[in-house]
PASEBA-1860 file (N, C-alpha, C; in nm, 3 decimals):
! residues 305
1> MTLRFDDK> -1.449/1.587/1.625/-1.462/1.421/1.601/-1.328/1.352/1.621 ~ -1.273/1.281/1.752/-1.208/1.244/1.758/-1.204/1.069/1.713 ~ -1.097/1.018/1.620/-1.098/0.885/1.552/-1.037/0.801/1.677 ~ -1.197/0.705/1.695/-1.148/0.631/1.802/-1.130/0.457/1.726 ~ -1.047/0.377/1.756/-1.061/0.205/1.716/-1.126/0.109/1.811 ~ -1.205/0.148/1.911/-1.240/0.067/1.990/-1.332/-0.064/1.917 ~ -1.318/-0.185/1.968/-1.368/-0.319/1.962/-1.292/-0.316/1.811 ~ -1.207/-0.270/1.773/-1.127/-0.314/1.671/-1.016/-0.384/1.660
9> VAIVTGAG> -1.006/-0.447/1.554/-0.860/-0.552/1.559/-0.799/-0.541/1.430 ~ -0.658/-0.502/1.457/-0.572/-0.503/1.388/-0.451/-0.591/1.358 ~ -0.457/-0.606/1.226/-0.305/-0.633/1.236/-0.212/-0.554/1.148 ~ -0.098/-0.555/1.209/0.021/-0.460/1.157/0.128/-0.555/1.124 ~ 0.176/-0.571/0.981/0.283/-0.662/0.962/0.409/-0.572/0.957 ~ 0.534/-0.604/0.979/0.653/-0.524/0.985/0.652/-0.428/1.103 ~ 0.603/-0.460/1.191/0.588/-0.340/1.318/0.632/-0.317/1.429 ~ 0.774/-0.409/1.438/0.881/-0.427/1.503/0.952/-0.290/1.544
17> GGLGRSHA> 0.947/-0.250/1.436/1.003/-0.100/1.416/0.943/0.015/1.327 ~ 1.009/0.112/1.365/0.995/0.235/1.209/0.844/0.234/1.196 ~ 0.758/0.276/1.079/0.642/0.280/1.050/0.562/0.173/1.141 ~ 0.579/0.062/1.099/0.461/-0.021/1.188/0.473/0.001/1.286 ~ 0.595/0.026/1.343/0.591/0.032/1.520/0.481/0.140/1.533 ~ 0.508/0.233/1.491/0.415/0.356/1.484/0.294/0.336/1.465 ~ 0.276/0.291/1.349/0.095/0.288/1.352/0.034/0.187/1.436 ~ 0.108/0.069/1.496/0.079/-0.044/1.609/0.042/0.059/1.745
25> LALAERGA> 0.143/0.138/1.794/0.109/0.191/1.912/0.014/0.268/1.898 ~ -0.032/0.384/1.794/-0.118/0.465/1.763/-0.251/0.391/1.732 ~ -0.277/0.295/1.708/-0.369/0.216/1.704/-0.447/0.178/1.820 ~ -0.342/0.097/1.894/-0.345/0.072/2.043/-0.423/0.171/2.149 ~ -0.356/0.283/2.120/-0.363/0.413/2.181/-0.520/0.475/2.195 ~ -0.558/0.455/2.078/-0.707/0.498/2.027/-0.799/0.356/2.027 ~ -0.771/0.278/2.103/-0.857/0.110/2.131/-0.844/0.031/2.077 ~ -0.797/0.017/1.972/-0.774/-0.145/1.906/-0.681/-0.199/1.955
33> KVVVNDLG> -0.768/-0.342/1.923/-0.633/-0.486/1.996/-0.555/-0.491/1.848 ~ -0.434/-0.498/1.851/-0.350/-0.524/1.752/-0.253/-0.642/1.784 ~ -0.250/-0.698/1.671/-0.184/-0.797/1.641/-0.022/-0.729/1.540 ~ 0.086/-0.741/1.643/0.183/-0.675/1.606/0.298/-0.827/1.531 ~ 0.282/-0.811/1.402/0.367/-0.901/1.293/0.514/-0.870/1.288 ~ 0.632/-0.914/1.267/0.731/-0.889/1.241/0.836/-1.009/1.245 ~ 0.896/-1.028/1.133/0.979/-1.169/1.147/1.092/-1.138/1.207 ~ 1.151/-0.985/1.243/1.258/-0.955/1.323/1.418/-0.962/1.211
41> GSVDGSGG> 1.377/-0.975/1.079/1.488/-1.008/0.992/1.568/-0.846/0.975 ~ 1.675/-0.864/0.902/1.741/-0.732/0.891/1.672/-0.681/0.787 ~ 1.752/-0.571/0.730/1.680/-0.480/0.627/1.678/-0.548/0.531 ~ 1.774/-0.623/0.445/1.782/-0.716/0.304/1.705/-0.854/0.375 ~ 1.646/-0.867/0.445/1.564/-1.001/0.488/1.605/-1.098/0.535 ~ 1.751/-1.080/0.558/1.813/-1.180/0.634/1.775/-1.188/0.775 ~ 1.811/-1.353/0.827/1.798/-1.339/0.975/1.641/-1.312/1.047 ~ 1.636/-1.370/1.142/1.463/-1.338/1.184/1.456/-1.383/1.340
49> SSDAAQKV> 1.384/-1.277/1.427/1.378/-1.313/1.561/1.237/-1.228/1.589 ~ 1.151/-1.299/1.705/1.024/-1.234/1.690/1.031/-1.149/1.828 ~ 1.140/-1.109/1.874/1.216/-0.998/1.965/1.158/-0.848/1.926 ~ 1.143/-0.825/1.814/1.143/-0.697/1.788/0.955/-0.668/1.811 ~ 0.859/-0.740/1.759/0.746/-0.773/1.768/0.722/-0.786/1.917 ~ 0.738/-0.842/2.010/0.719/-0.883/2.126/0.773/-0.730/2.260 ~ 0.882/-0.680/2.177/0.906/-0.552/2.235/0.765/-0.441/2.236 ~ 0.760/-0.471/2.092/0.632/-0.311/2.095/0.527/-0.375/2.151
57> VEEIKAAG> 0.462/-0.506/2.165/0.363/-0.542/2.246/0.371/-0.515/2.364 ~ 0.468/-0.533/2.448/0.493/-0.487/2.584/0.485/-0.296/2.578 ~ 0.545/-0.247/2.487/0.510/-0.096/2.519/0.353/-0.100/2.471 ~ 0.287/-0.123/2.408/0.162/-0.146/2.421/0.073/-0.139/2.566 ~ 0.103/-0.288/2.611/0.045/-0.324/2.723/0.090/-0.229/2.824 ~ 0.243/-0.173/2.831/0.259/-0.065/2.965/0.179/0.025/2.957 ~ 0.117/0.081/2.813/0.043/0.201/2.828/-0.104/0.182/2.813 ~ -0.133/0.042/2.862/-0.259/0.016/2.884/-0.346/-0.046/2.770
65> GEAISNGS> -0.304/-0.078/2.694/-0.350/-0.133/2.585/-0.340/-0.275/2.540 ~ -0.421/-0.364/2.444/-0.430/-0.476/2.429/-0.356/-0.517/2.289 ~ -0.239/-0.626/2.327/-0.198/-0.668/2.164/-0.124/-0.796/2.215 ~ -0.081/-0.888/2.080/-0.024/-0.991/2.060/0.095/-0.981/1.976 ~ 0.211/-1.043/1.969/0.306/-1.058/1.864/0.316/-1.175/1.753 ~ 0.342/-1.155/1.652/0.351/-1.279/1.570/0.473/-1.273/1.517 ~ 0.591/-1.389/1.473/0.702/-1.372/1.401/0.692/-1.439/1.273 ~ 0.587/-1.426/1.222/0.541/-1.511/1.072/0.608/-1.419/0.983
73> SVTDEKGV> 0.657/-1.501/0.861/0.737/-1.435/0.747/0.583/-1.403/0.663 ~ 0.585/-1.293/0.598/0.450/-1.236/0.522/0.465/-1.324/0.364 ~ 0.572/-1.400/0.311/0.607/-1.488/0.213/0.565/-1.634/0.284 ~ 0.538/-1.640/0.369/0.538/-1.801/0.400/0.418/-1.836/0.433 ~ 0.321/-1.908/0.369/0.200/-1.959/0.347/0.141/-1.958/0.460 ~ 0.224/-2.108/0.564/0.174/-2.155/0.672/0.224/-2.026/0.767 ~ 0.309/-1.979/0.767/0.321/-1.853/0.848/0.168/-1.710/0.867 ~ 0.173/-1.702/0.779/0.052/-1.627/0.742/-0.074/-1.666/0.766
81> AKLVEDAV> -0.092/-1.794/0.740/-0.193/-1.871/0.832/-0.204/-1.858/0.991 ~ -0.123/-1.867/1.015/-0.100/-1.849/1.134/-0.106/-1.701/1.223 ~ -0.038/-1.610/1.160/-0.086/-1.492/1.158/-0.219/-1.449/1.178 ~ -0.319/-1.534/1.067/-0.460/-1.497/1.103/-0.537/-1.547/1.194 ~ -0.491/-1.710/1.214/-0.490/-1.784/1.338/-0.516/-1.759/1.446 ~ -0.374/-1.642/1.477/-0.328/-1.590/1.609/-0.444/-1.479/1.632 ~ -0.471/-1.433/1.555/-0.554/-1.310/1.537/-0.697/-1.337/1.566 ~ -0.733/-1.400/1.509/-0.865/-1.462/1.529/-0.889/-1.540/1.678
89> GAYGKIDI> -0.800/-1.629/1.689/-0.803/-1.687/1.796/-0.796/-1.601/1.920 ~ -0.742/-1.486/1.920/-0.714/-1.415/2.037/-0.784/-1.317/2.053 ~ -0.848/-1.239/1.938/-0.972/-1.135/1.933/-1.111/-1.201/1.871 ~ -1.132/-1.282/1.783/-1.261/-1.348/1.707/-1.253/-1.276/1.608 ~ -1.158/-1.201/1.581/-1.198/-1.138/1.393/-1.121/-1.049/1.379 ~ -1.102/-0.971/1.264/-1.027/-0.878/1.183/-1.069/-0.796/1.076 ~ -1.052/-0.660/1.171/-1.097/-0.548/1.134/-1.027/-0.476/1.038 ~ -0.900/-0.467/1.097/-0.780/-0.380/0.975/-0.703/-0.452/0.945
97> LINNAGIL> -0.611/-0.421/0.843/-0.465/-0.517/0.799/-0.384/-0.331/0.744 ~ -0.276/-0.343/0.804/-0.168/-0.281/0.760/-0.068/-0.337/0.706 ~ -0.075/-0.362/0.560/0.051/-0.448/0.470/0.195/-0.331/0.503 ~ 0.260/-0.346/0.567/0.376/-0.230/0.575/0.522/-0.348/0.575 ~ 0.529/-0.460/0.603/0.615/-0.549/0.571/0.707/-0.506/0.484 ~ 0.865/-0.500/0.475/0.949/-0.502/0.333/1.085/-0.497/0.396 ~ 1.154/-0.517/0.254/1.307/-0.518/0.264/1.344/-0.479/0.153 ~ 1.494/-0.417/0.142/1.567/-0.322/0.035/1.676/-0.433/-0.001
105> RDKSFAKM> 1.687/-0.434/-0.144/1.824/-0.478/-0.196/1.871/-0.376/-0.314 ~ 1.905/-0.247/-0.263/1.919/-0.171/-0.347/2.055/-0.196/-0.460 ~ 2.050/-0.182/-0.540/2.159/-0.175/-0.677/2.093/-0.113/-0.790 ~ 2.191/-0.066/-0.886/2.148/-0.018/-1.045/2.100/-0.160/-1.080 ~ 2.025/-0.146/-1.200/1.955/-0.230/-1.296/2.066/-0.345/-1.332 ~ 2.162/-0.292/-1.391/2.291/-0.325/-1.456/2.346/-0.438/-1.368 ~ 2.342/-0.387/-1.286/2.463/-0.493/-1.153/2.350/-0.585/-1.053 ~ 2.252/-0.568/-1.050/2.130/-0.642/-0.993/2.127/-0.757/-1.030
113> EIGDFSIV> 2.116/-0.840/-0.935/2.096/-1.012/-0.962/1.961/-1.023/-0.978 ~ 1.909/-1.133/-1.073/1.778/-1.140/-1.033/1.718/-1.179/-0.920 ~ 1.782/-1.256/-0.839/1.756/-1.281/-0.703/1.724/-1.162/-0.624 ~ 1.775/-1.079/-0.623/1.757/-0.951/-0.545/1.645/-0.883/-0.591 ~ 1.640/-0.911/-0.732/1.503/-0.835/-0.760/1.393/-0.875/-0.709 ~ 1.349/-1.073/-0.739/1.265/-1.144/-0.710/1.242/-1.123/-0.552 ~ 1.315/-1.161/-0.456/1.291/-1.154/-0.319/1.201/-1.026/-0.244 ~ 1.265/-0.886/-0.349/1.173/-0.788/-0.320/1.071/-0.787/-0.360
121> VDVHLMGT> 1.063/-0.840/-0.479/0.889/-0.840/-0.538/0.815/-0.930/-0.455 ~ 0.865/-1.055/-0.387/0.814/-1.149/-0.296/0.776/-1.109/-0.172 ~ 0.833/-0.982/-0.155/0.793/-0.931/0.027/0.721/-0.832/0.002 ~ 0.739/-0.759/-0.083/0.654/-0.624/-0.096/0.520/-0.643/-0.137 ~ 0.529/-0.746/-0.260/0.408/-0.774/-0.317/0.372/-0.904/-0.274 ~ 0.437/-1.013/-0.314/0.332/-1.113/-0.270/0.314/-1.148/-0.127 ~ 0.397/-1.091/-0.041/0.382/-1.065/0.103/0.235/-1.004/0.154 ~ 0.244/-0.867/0.043/0.110/-0.822/0.082/-0.023/-0.891/0.020
129> VQVTKAVW> -0.024/-0.972/-0.129/-0.106/-1.072/-0.130/-0.122/-1.185/-0.043 ~ -0.060/-1.209/-0.001/-0.066/-1.361/0.111/-0.138/-1.285/0.193 ~ -0.080/-1.180/0.273/-0.140/-1.159/0.396/-0.306/-1.116/0.360 ~ -0.346/-1.008/0.265/-0.474/-0.954/0.187/-0.555/-1.097/0.202 ~ -0.490/-1.185/0.118/-0.590/-1.307/0.075/-0.639/-1.374/0.174 ~ -0.556/-1.373/0.279/-0.562/-1.448/0.408/-0.689/-1.424/0.480 ~ -0.682/-1.241/0.521/-0.772/-1.225/0.629/-0.905/-1.167/0.535 ~ -0.904/-1.196/0.383/-1.008/-1.132/0.321/-1.172/-1.203/0.339
137> PVMKENQY> -1.141/-1.351/0.352/-1.277/-1.400/0.381/-1.345/-1.383/0.512 ~ -1.220/-1.353/0.642/-1.280/-1.290/0.762/-1.319/-1.194/0.740 ~ -1.290/-1.022/0.675/-1.353/-0.955/0.651/-1.511/-0.944/0.581 ~ -1.505/-1.051/0.463/-1.611/-1.064/0.391/-1.743/-1.134/0.502 ~ -1.688/-1.213/0.542/-1.795/-1.270/0.671/-1.843/-1.140/0.752 ~ -1.760/-1.089/0.820/-1.796/-0.970/0.909/-1.849/-0.849/0.826 ~ -1.833/-0.837/0.662/-1.910/-0.730/0.628/-1.834/-0.581/0.645 ~ -1.715/-0.594/0.699/-1.621/-0.500/0.727/-1.480/-0.514/0.709
145> GRIVMTSS> -1.381/-0.429/0.656/-1.268/-0.444/0.625/-1.195/-0.302/0.614 ~ -1.085/-0.314/0.703/-1.022/-0.161/0.570/-0.863/-0.229/0.599 ~ -0.795/-0.229/0.479/-0.681/-0.284/0.406/-0.583/-0.156/0.358 ~ -0.469/-0.124/0.401/-0.364/-0.058/0.330/-0.255/-0.111/0.316 ~ -0.211/-0.066/0.190/-0.092/-0.132/0.099/0.001/0.012/0.140 ~ 0.133/-0.045/0.152/0.236/0.046/0.175/0.314/0.033/0.029 ~ 0.287/0.168/-0.036/0.358/0.203/-0.162/0.479/0.326/-0.136 ~ 0.514/0.369/-0.270/0.668/0.454/-0.219/0.621/0.542/-0.349
153> SSGLYGNF> 0.723/0.662/-0.332/0.713/0.722/-0.447/0.794/0.678/-0.524 ~ 0.878/0.552/-0.464/0.978/0.529/-0.560/0.904/0.416/-0.694 ~ 0.766/0.352/-0.636/0.710/0.304/-0.729/0.615/0.412/-0.816 ~ 0.577/0.536/-0.715/0.483/0.632/-0.827/0.550/0.675/-0.949 ~ 0.718/0.725/-0.869/0.748/0.815/-0.983/0.917/0.770/-1.009 ~ 0.982/0.677/-0.934/1.107/0.581/-1.005/1.229/0.652/-0.850 ~ 1.322/0.599/-0.842/1.419/0.600/-0.781/1.536/0.539/-0.839 ~ 1.649/0.613/-0.854/1.752/0.528/-0.897/1.782/0.434/-0.791
161> GQTNYGAA> 1.824/0.303/-0.848/1.899/0.169/-0.799/1.752/0.114/-0.737 ~ 1.675/0.148/-0.757/1.564/0.042/-0.673/1.437/0.002/-0.797 ~ 1.484/-0.050/-0.907/1.404/-0.091/-1.015/1.294/-0.207/-0.950 ~ 1.373/-0.312/-0.842/1.293/-0.383/-0.766/1.193/-0.353/-0.659 ~ 1.210/-0.284/-0.566/1.137/-0.221/-0.500/1.034/-0.092/-0.570 ~ 1.055/-0.038/-0.679/0.964/0.029/-0.725/0.849/-0.047/-0.823 ~ 0.898/-0.145/-0.885/0.795/-0.223/-0.935/0.729/-0.304/-0.852 ~ 0.749/-0.335/-0.750/0.671/-0.376/-0.640/0.576/-0.300/-0.571
169> KLAVVGFM> 0.633/-0.137/-0.537/0.557/-0.048/-0.498/0.429/-0.012/-0.581 ~ 0.455/-0.009/-0.692/0.355/0.042/-0.777/0.284/-0.098/-0.812 ~ 0.301/-0.213/-0.824/0.234/-0.348/-0.841/0.123/-0.328/-0.699 ~ 0.135/-0.274/-0.580/0.060/-0.280/-0.505/-0.054/-0.193/-0.498 ~ -0.003/-0.098/-0.579/-0.109/0.002/-0.653/-0.232/-0.058/-0.687 ~ -0.197/-0.131/-0.786/-0.255/-0.208/-0.896/-0.330/-0.312/-0.860 ~ -0.266/-0.352/-0.751/-0.370/-0.457/-0.672/-0.500/-0.413/-0.563 ~ -0.461/-0.290/-0.524/-0.584/-0.204/-0.430/-0.675/-0.181/-0.531
177> NTLKLEGQ> -0.644/-0.130/-0.644/-0.745/-0.074/-0.774/-0.847/-0.175/-0.795 ~ -0.807/-0.282/-0.807/-0.901/-0.376/-0.839/-0.983/-0.446/-0.701 ~ -0.896/-0.440/-0.628/-0.985/-0.490/-0.456/-1.064/-0.385/-0.413 ~ -1.039/-0.260/-0.436/-1.151/-0.172/-0.419/-1.284/-0.176/-0.466 ~ -1.294/-0.250/-0.568/-1.406/-0.253/-0.657/-1.474/-0.373/-0.602 ~ -1.396/-0.523/-0.575/-1.432/-0.605/-0.524/-1.470/-0.624/-0.380 ~ -1.420/-0.536/-0.286/-1.455/-0.495/-0.170/-1.563/-0.434/-0.097 ~ -1.633/-0.357/-0.271/-1.722/-0.229/-0.220/-1.885/-0.322/-0.160
185> KDNIRVNS> -1.875/-0.435/-0.204/-2.012/-0.516/-0.161/-2.015/-0.589/-0.006 ~ -1.875/-0.556/0.027/-1.849/-0.640/0.171/-1.840/-0.515/0.274 ~ -1.824/-0.410/0.232/-1.778/-0.301/0.317/-1.651/-0.279/0.360 ~ -1.574/-0.342/0.254/-1.425/-0.362/0.271/-1.336/-0.243/0.187 ~ -1.267/-0.170/0.230/-1.220/-0.032/0.172/-1.049/-0.048/0.206 ~ -0.983/0.009/0.056/-0.850/-0.041/0.022/-0.774/0.079/-0.009 ~ -0.696/0.123/0.084/-0.611/0.210/0.025/-0.465/0.206/0.013 ~ -0.409/0.270/-0.028/-0.260/0.276/-0.035/-0.194/0.429/0.035
193> LAPVAATR> -0.062/0.369/0.100/0.018/0.493/0.194/0.150/0.514/0.097 ~ 0.159/0.616/0.054/0.309/0.638/-0.014/0.426/0.740/0.114 ~ 0.468/0.643/0.235/0.552/0.737/0.292/0.669/0.782/0.284 ~ 0.739/0.877/0.325/0.848/0.916/0.333/0.862/0.936/0.506 ~ 0.992/0.816/0.534/1.005/0.799/0.704/1.123/0.820/0.749 ~ 1.172/0.817/0.835/1.330/0.744/0.871/1.310/0.639/0.953 ~ 1.349/0.516/0.873/1.331/0.429/0.943/1.472/0.350/0.887 ~ 1.524/0.192/0.947/1.598/0.123/0.908/1.656/0.138/0.754
201> MTENLMPP> 1.520/0.153/0.683/1.561/0.115/0.560/1.571/0.267/0.473 ~ 1.591/0.357/0.569/1.630/0.505/0.490/1.750/0.570/0.564 ~ 1.780/0.542/0.688/1.883/0.579/0.796/1.990/0.613/0.718 ~ 2.004/0.495/0.613/2.164/0.530/0.533/2.139/0.609/0.420 ~ 2.001/0.645/0.386/2.010/0.741/0.262/1.982/0.903/0.245 ~ 2.004/0.923/0.449/1.956/1.046/0.421/2.051/1.129/0.568 ~ 2.102/1.255/0.518/2.146/1.303/0.648/2.089/1.332/0.767 ~ 2.106/1.347/0.870/2.060/1.321/1.014/1.965/1.447/1.030
209> EVLEVLQP> 1.981/1.560/1.012/1.918/1.656/0.990/1.790/1.641/0.947 ~ 1.804/1.561/0.830/1.657/1.562/0.720/1.586/1.426/0.793 ~ 1.701/1.325/0.849/1.578/1.234/0.936/1.488/1.252/1.067 ~ 1.537/1.388/1.095/1.499/1.414/1.214/1.356/1.435/1.198 ~ 1.335/1.516/1.069/1.176/1.563/1.081/1.091/1.471/0.977 ~ 1.148/1.369/0.984/1.111/1.227/0.875/1.071/1.130/0.956 ~ 1.030/1.157/1.122/1.009/1.071/1.180/0.863/0.968/1.163 ~ 0.862/0.853/1.164/0.731/0.758/1.156/0.590/0.815/1.218
217> EFVTPGVL> 0.609/0.909/1.332/0.491/0.983/1.391/0.425/1.072/1.286 ~ 0.497/1.132/1.230/0.453/1.229/1.152/0.396/1.158/1.012 ~ 0.375/1.016/0.966/0.283/0.961/0.889/0.181/0.875/0.911 ~ 0.177/0.840/1.053/0.098/0.772/1.129/-0.062/0.828/1.122 ~ -0.050/0.923/1.139/-0.182/1.005/1.159/-0.299/0.959/1.022 ~ -0.205/1.026/0.929/-0.266/0.980/0.807/-0.319/0.819/0.771 ~ -0.258/0.755/0.808/-0.276/0.587/0.814/-0.380/0.533/0.896 ~ -0.408/0.654/1.018/-0.543/0.598/1.059/-0.669/0.648/1.001
225> VLVHDDAP> -0.663/0.754/0.914/-0.762/0.789/0.842/-0.810/0.704/0.717 ~ -0.715/0.602/0.701/-0.751/0.552/0.578/-0.794/0.367/0.656 ~ -0.769/0.368/0.777/-0.820/0.249/0.847/-0.961/0.294/0.946 ~ -0.993/0.392/0.918/-1.128/0.410/1.033/-1.254/0.373/0.974 ~ -1.372/0.402/1.036/-1.483/0.365/1.001/-1.531/0.451/0.815 ~ -1.527/0.548/0.851/-1.556/0.626/0.747/-1.440/0.668/0.636 ~ -1.340/0.558/0.638/-1.235/0.565/0.499/-1.251/0.592/0.376 ~ -1.191/0.681/0.306/-1.195/0.647/0.152/-1.141/0.504/0.101
233> TGEILCAG> -1.179/0.486/-0.034/-1.132/0.344/-0.073/-1.090/0.387/-0.228 ~ -0.987/0.326/-0.224/-0.916/0.340/-0.374/-0.793/0.450/-0.335 ~ -0.760/0.523/-0.239/-0.682/0.656/-0.256/-0.526/0.599/-0.212 ~ -0.450/0.677/-0.259/-0.323/0.719/-0.259/-0.293/0.821/-0.188 ~ -0.251/0.792/-0.067/-0.208/0.929/0.041/-0.031/0.902/0.080 ~ 0.016/1.045/0.017/0.123/1.035/0.048/0.147/1.128/0.143 ~ 0.252/1.100/0.254/0.284/1.116/0.381/0.427/1.143/0.426 ~ 0.461/1.262/0.465/0.600/1.273/0.545/0.629/1.408/0.592
241> AGVFARAQ> 0.682/1.405/0.704/0.731/1.550/0.808/0.602/1.607/0.801 ~ 0.482/1.556/0.859/0.341/1.630/0.859/0.288/1.663/0.735 ~ 0.341/1.635/0.611/0.302/1.694/0.509/0.217/1.598/0.457 ~ 0.075/1.603/0.403/0.007/1.490/0.306/-0.056/1.560/0.205 ~ -0.035/1.459/0.083/-0.102/1.471/-0.044/-0.161/1.372/-0.112 ~ -0.277/1.358/-0.200/-0.274/1.266/-0.244/-0.230/1.253/-0.400 ~ -0.234/1.142/-0.460/-0.135/1.098/-0.572/-0.270/1.027/-0.637 ~ -0.280/1.093/-0.766/-0.377/0.980/-0.864/-0.308/0.934/-0.992
249> LVESQGVY> -0.348/0.851/-1.030/-0.308/0.837/-1.185/-0.402/0.896/-1.282 ~ -0.353/0.986/-1.340/-0.480/1.081/-1.478/-0.459/1.057/-1.556 ~ -0.554/1.065/-1.671/-0.521/1.027/-1.814/-0.579/1.133/-1.897 ~ -0.505/1.194/-1.972/-0.547/1.285/-2.051/-0.654/1.262/-2.176 ~ -0.745/1.404/-2.209/-0.849/1.356/-2.282/-0.822/1.270/-2.412 ~ -0.707/1.344/-2.471/-0.645/1.261/-2.575/-0.736/1.323/-2.695 ~ -0.699/1.240/-2.822/-0.761/1.298/-2.930/-0.839/1.179/-3.030 ~ -0.923/1.181/-3.101/-0.984/1.077/-3.195/-0.922/1.121/-3.346
257> LGRDDLTP> -0.817/1.025/-3.393/-0.743/1.048/-3.524/-0.819/0.950/-3.626 ~ -0.958/0.870/-3.592/-1.007/0.828/-3.726/-0.945/0.704/-3.765 ~ -0.998/0.591/-3.806/-0.962/0.466/-3.841/-0.905/0.425/-4.024 ~ -0.992/0.516/-4.109/-0.927/0.530/-4.236/-0.783/0.599/-4.237 ~ -0.691/0.517/-4.270/-0.536/0.571/-4.318/-0.453/0.610/-4.186 ~ -0.516/0.554/-4.084/-0.445/0.585/-3.956/-0.298/0.511/-3.966 ~ -0.179/0.625/-3.930/-0.084/0.583/-3.934/-0.001/0.656/-3.823 ~ 0.135/0.612/-3.825/0.189/0.643/-3.714/0.251/0.777/-3.694
265> EKVKNAWE> 0.249/0.859/-3.821/0.276/0.976/-3.892/0.163/1.047/-3.786 ~ 0.045/1.040/-3.832/-0.072/1.089/-3.753/-0.078/1.096/-3.622 ~ 0.010/0.973/-3.549/0.033/0.991/-3.423/0.116/1.074/-3.356 ~ 0.206/1.053/-3.418/0.319/1.146/-3.382/0.303/1.293/-3.414 ~ 0.241/1.326/-3.544/0.211/1.476/-3.517/0.122/1.533/-3.438 ~ 0.035/1.442/-3.364/-0.101/1.457/-3.246/-0.029/1.501/-3.166 ~ 0.099/1.439/-3.144/0.150/1.413/-2.973/0.147/1.516/-2.885 ~ 0.117/1.631/-2.938/0.104/1.772/-2.842/-0.016/1.736/-2.774
273> TISDFSNA> -0.123/1.739/-2.876/-0.258/1.736/-2.817/-0.277/1.580/-2.754 ~ -0.217/1.475/-2.778/-0.204/1.349/-2.685/-0.169/1.402/-2.560 ~ -0.103/1.456/-2.542/0.028/1.469/-2.411/-0.046/1.640/-2.345 ~ -0.184/1.660/-2.372/-0.224/1.759/-2.307/-0.327/1.746/-2.216 ~ -0.258/1.766/-2.068/-0.309/1.731/-1.943/-0.410/1.840/-1.870 ~ -0.453/1.940/-1.961/-0.530/2.029/-1.912/-0.664/1.988/-1.858 ~ -0.739/1.885/-1.913/-0.908/1.838/-1.902/-0.849/1.695/-1.861 ~ -0.695/1.674/-1.805/-0.688/1.518/-1.752/-0.799/1.479/-1.615
281> EPYFMGGN> -0.799/1.352/-1.638/-0.913/1.332/-1.520/-0.856/1.184/-1.462 ~ -0.887/1.171/-1.362/-0.864/0.994/-1.301/-1.016/0.903/-1.289 ~ -0.981/0.797/-1.357/-1.103/0.707/-1.368/-1.095/0.604/-1.219 ~ -1.224/0.575/-1.182/-1.236/0.474/-1.031/-1.212/0.309/-1.115 ~ -1.222/0.279/-1.237/-1.208/0.176/-1.264/-1.183/0.174/-1.433 ~ -1.134/0.060/-1.484/-1.064/0.068/-1.622/-1.171/0.118/-1.745 ~ -1.330/0.046/-1.694/-1.409/0.064/-1.765/-1.446/0.193/-1.809 ~ -1.396/0.283/-1.713/-1.432/0.427/-1.746/-1.375/0.491/-1.882
289> QTEKFFKM> -1.245/0.429/-1.857/-1.145/0.484/-2.017/-1.244/0.377/-2.120 ~ -1.221/0.283/-2.110/-1.326/0.177/-2.205/-1.419/0.281/-2.272 ~ -1.528/0.381/-2.176/-1.652/0.424/-2.193/-1.573/0.585/-2.306 ~ -1.482/0.628/-2.230/-1.436/0.740/-2.309/-1.385/0.682/-2.457 ~ -1.333/0.618/-2.475/-1.269/0.598/-2.612/-1.337/0.570/-2.694 ~ -1.491/0.445/-2.670/-1.567/0.427/-2.720/-1.660/0.602/-2.783 ~ -1.693/0.638/-2.693/-1.767/0.775/-2.702/-1.662/0.877/-2.774 ~ -1.531/0.875/-2.763/-1.472/0.956/-2.831/-1.448/0.896/-3.003
297> GMPAGDAK> -1.447/0.748/-3.035/-1.431/0.725/-3.144/-1.547/0.650/-3.218 ~ -1.659/0.691/-3.176/-1.738/0.676/-3.240/-1.850/0.804/-3.247 ~ -1.802/0.935/-3.315/-1.896/1.026/-3.343/-1.959/1.021/-3.402 ~ -2.076/1.130/-3.388/-2.194/1.124/-3.477/-2.172/1.112/-3.620 ~ -2.255/1.034/-3.673/-2.219/1.031/-3.850/-2.090/0.956/-3.895 ~ -2.022/0.880/-3.786/-1.937/0.807/-3.830/-2.001/0.637/-3.861 ~ -2.019/0.620/-3.989/-2.108/0.502/-4.021/-1.974/0.389/-4.018 ~ -1.875/0.384/-4.034/-1.773/0.281/-4.020/-1.736/0.258/-3.907
305> A> -1.790/0.332/-3.782/-1.761/0.299/-3.651/-1.812/0.114/-3.616
END
């Protein structure tokens, strides 16, 4: 089955280059009408010009596709409102949102200014929140939506010098985890991408021979699966160099230590059992963990429970 996006309208933020450009071009090639959003700033977020977005629009049109450009910042409430207005005004609806816009301000935590922390969180987390918030009512009304958050291995696992970036990138996964629940009744599915790709943000971090195999085009096919009609929801897809994997937050089975005479020493002595992941499982919502705790913490005959 060929995945098509005919009659679908997609917004891709940060689509003037790199991953966003790749996503926009691929969606348009498969029939989507694309709103190419890009502030056009530098990697650290300074400056701005909509030229980059317009160039991608021209590429799409030259290939026979439909697209418009938008130069709004994802951190500007009025700009985000205009982004949604432009999309609905041009195409009447919004079916797909790929939150891709981002910046870097890498430094070790000891040397990082709070301002550098705040702006990275503002763009990656609050920028994602603002655009998602703006498209949400449109998707609810149409009873259809496909949203992708862009996470990172830096958020899932950590990376030296990226406390700001890592914090924001794990935060968007937490954001997804609740939206996947709230969107179910309105056919809004929400997933996350953790890409490894050669972009402006990574070109100075890796040697040329590595960058060559990490082209954005080797990530985008996975994104299209996440925004298709039969997309999953609540998934974290890791992608790079043509390799695809799923990441999950899992929890060990744990152990019931009782409530009578419960001490730190008991917890420490049981640490090996607490840390046994042989029967670990992912949960779809926080209540699943609560259910387990009640089930394990109220064994038969425990009259004091």
